[in-house]
C-alpha positions as CSV (number, residue, x, y, z in Angstrom):
1,X,21.1,4.6,-12.7
2,X,17.4,4.1,-11.7
3,X,14.5,4.7,-14.0
4,X,12.3,5.2,-10.9
5,X,10.7,8.6,-10.3
6,X,11.6,10.2,-7.0
7,X,8.5,11.1,-5.1
8,X,7.6,12.2,-1.5
9,X,5.9,9.6,0.7
10,X,2.8,11.8,1.0
11,X,2.4,12.0,-2.8
12,X,3.0,8.3,-3.1
13,X,0.3,7.6,-0.6
14,X,-2.1,9.7,-2.6
15,X,-1.3,7.6,-5.7
16,X,-1.5,4.3,-3.7
17,X,-4.9,5.2,-2.2
18,X,-6.3,6.1,-5.6
19,X,-5.1,2.7,-6.8
20,X,-6.8,1.0,-3.9
21,X,-10.1,2.8,-4.5
22,X,-10.0,1.9,-8.2
23,X,-9.2,-1.8,-7.6
24,X,-11.9,-4.5,-7.8
25,X,-10.8,-5.8,-4.4
26,X,-11.5,-2.5,-2.6
27,X,-13.2,-2.7,0.8
28,X,-14.7,0.3,2.4
29,X,-12.2,1.8,4.8
30,X,-9.2,0.2,3.1
31,X,-6.3,2.7,2.8
32,X,-2.6,3.0,3.1
33,X,-1.5,5.3,5.9
34,X,2.3,5.0,5.6
35,X,4.9,3.8,3.2
36,X,8.6,3.1,3.5
37,X,11.2,1.7,1.1
38,X,13.3,-1.4,2.0
39,X,15.9,-2.6,-0.5
40,X,14.1,-0.9,-3.4
41,X,10.6,-2.3,-2.5
42,X,7.8,0.0,-1.3
43,X,6.2,-1.3,1.9
44,X,2.7,0.0,2.5
45,X,0.9,-0.1,5.9
46,X,-2.5,0.8,7.2
47,X,-5.6,-0.5,8.9
48,X,-5.6,-4.3,9.0
49,X,-9.2,-4.8,10.2
50,X,-8.3,-6.9,13.2
51,X,-11.2,-8.0,15.5
52,X,-11.6,-6.8,19.1
53,X,-9.0,-9.4,20.3
54,X,-6.4,-8.4,17.7
55,X,-7.1,-11.5,15.6
56,X,-7.1,-11.2,11.8
57,X,-10.4,-11.2,9.9
58,X,-11.3,-12.0,6.3
59,X,-10.7,-8.4,5.5
60,X,-7.2,-8.6,6.9
61,X,-6.2,-11.0,4.1
62,X,-7.7,-8.6,1.5
63,X,-5.7,-5.7,2.9
64,X,-2.5,-7.7,3.0
65,X,-3.0,-8.7,-0.6
66,X,-3.8,-5.1,-1.6
67,X,-0.6,-3.8,0.0
68,X,1.3,-6.6,-1.8
69,X,-0.3,-5.6,-5.1
70,X,0.7,-1.9,-4.5
71,X,4.3,-3.0,-3.8
72,X,4.4,-4.9,-7.1
73,X,2.7,-2.1,-9.1
74,X,4.5,0.9,-7.7
75,X,8.0,-0.3,-6.6
76,X,9.3,-0.4,-10.2
77,X,8.0,3.1,-10.9
78,X,8.8,5.2,-7.8
79,X,11.5,5.8,-5.1
80,X,10.9,7.8,-2.0
81,X,12.9,11.0,-2.0
């Protein structure tokens, strides 16, 4: 039996994007646009701020770290219904 709250992906994205905006590491334009669940872990995806050649930028690392933070914060609380 899981203590996780079932939630729709859309509602979870609303929560995740609020968490992103409230975080000290927020960068303008940073947001999660999709989420899926793999083996009980929520995986967030969105804009990765690649340059014109598809190469990661400094912002890419910040986004990756933010999505990792969201996975750690929200995976224990929610499951996608």
